[in-house]
N, C-alpha and C positions, 0 to 999 in steps of 0.2 A: 660520521657514519650513521646510517639509518638502521634501526632495529628491524629484524625480519618480521614480516607480517605473521601474526598468530591467527591461524584459522579459527573462526568462531563456530561454536556448536549451533546448529540450526534449532530453532524453537520447536518444541514438541507439537505434534498434530493432535487435535482433539479427536476423540473417537466419534463415530456416528451417533452414539447415545448421548454424548456430551453436546454435540452440535444440536441434536433434537431437543435438548433441554433449554437451549438459548431462546430468547425472544426471536420471532421470525425475522425482524428487521436486522438483528445481529448476524443471523445465520445466512442471510442473503449477501453474498460477497460483492455483487455489483449493484449499485443504486443509481437510478436515473435521477438527475437533477436538471433544473432549467439551465444550469451553467455547465453541463457536461455529464460525464459518468464518474462515479466515485468507486474506487477499488479499496476494499477493506477486508483482507483475508487474514488479518491478525487482530485478535481481541484481547484486551487486558492491559492494565497500566497501574503501576504502583503509586503514581502521582495522584494528588487530589486537588488539582487546579480548580479554583472557583469558577473560572470561565469555561470549563470543559463542557462539551455537549454530551458527554457520556451519560449524564443524568436523564437525558431524553430517552435513552435506551435502557435505563435501569441497569447500568453496567458498572457501577462503582464497586461492587463486591469482587469483580474479577481483577485481581491485583497482579497476577503473573501472566505476561503475554504468552499466547498460544496461537498456533496456526489452524485455520479451518481447512486449508489445503496447501499444497506446495506453491512456491512462487511461480513455477512454470504453468501449473494448472490455473493459477489466478490470472496470469497474462492471457492464456488461451481462452478463459471465460470472458475476459474483457474484450478481446478482439472478435469473439464470436457473438457478442451482444448485438441484438438487432439495431440498437441506436449508435453503435460504434462506427465511425467513418475514419479511415486511415488519413492521417495528416490534417484532420479537421476537428474531430471531437476533443474538447478539453478533458483532461483526466485529473481527478483529485485523488491523491494517495494517502491512505491512513488518516482520514480526517474525522472519524467518528468513534473509534473503539480503542485507540492506542495513541502513543506519541511516537512519531516517525524518527525522532532523534534519540530515543532510548538506545543505549549501546547494544541491546539484544535485538532491536527492531531495525536499526539502521542498515545492517547488511542485507536485509530483505528489501528495503527501499532501493538500495543500489542494485540488487539483483534484478528487480522488476525494471528499473530504468535501463540496465544493461541489456536485458532481453528485448525491450521495446526498441532500443537503439540497434541491436543486432538484426532486427527485422526491418530496419530502415525507416521506421516510423518517426515522424517529426511532430507528432501531436504535442501541443503545449500541456504542461503538467504543473500541478501545484501540490504542496503538502502544507500542514500548519507551520513547518519549519522554513519554507521557501518555495520558490517557483522557478520554472525555466525561463530563459530569455529567448526571444525569436532568433532563429538561425537560418542560414542559407546553405551551409555545407555541413556534412557529418562531422561529429566530434567524437573523440575517443574517451572523454572524461564523463563519468556518470552524472556529475552535477550539471552538465550542459546538454544532456541527452533529451531526446523526445520533445524538444521545444524550440 
């Protein structure tokens, strides 16, 4: 018998004042990269991994993950970005300001993937924890979505 799923509390949203105090690179949720677009609407991580790129953004002091915006707003910002192309632009998720496999962040990763999948988008995606595989037919599992 499987235990019933316990709904997770959504991460708190930063206030506009808190967002304004961040380095501009952290406050910018969508980042253009040669390899695609990077979506990072959650900042903060309790881990201190030596290989982490957070030192580039002076973000090691932010230990508790918090959202800059809702998951829905983040996906809307992503698909409205001038460089986003449906089914073509590679997407990198949570790769500069948090760890996508933290128990409090993972539901947001899955929510973003589910939203992209619900929109019928097949863009390849990656996060530091893994990446999508090419697909030809829609899938109902978040781990195989959008790619």
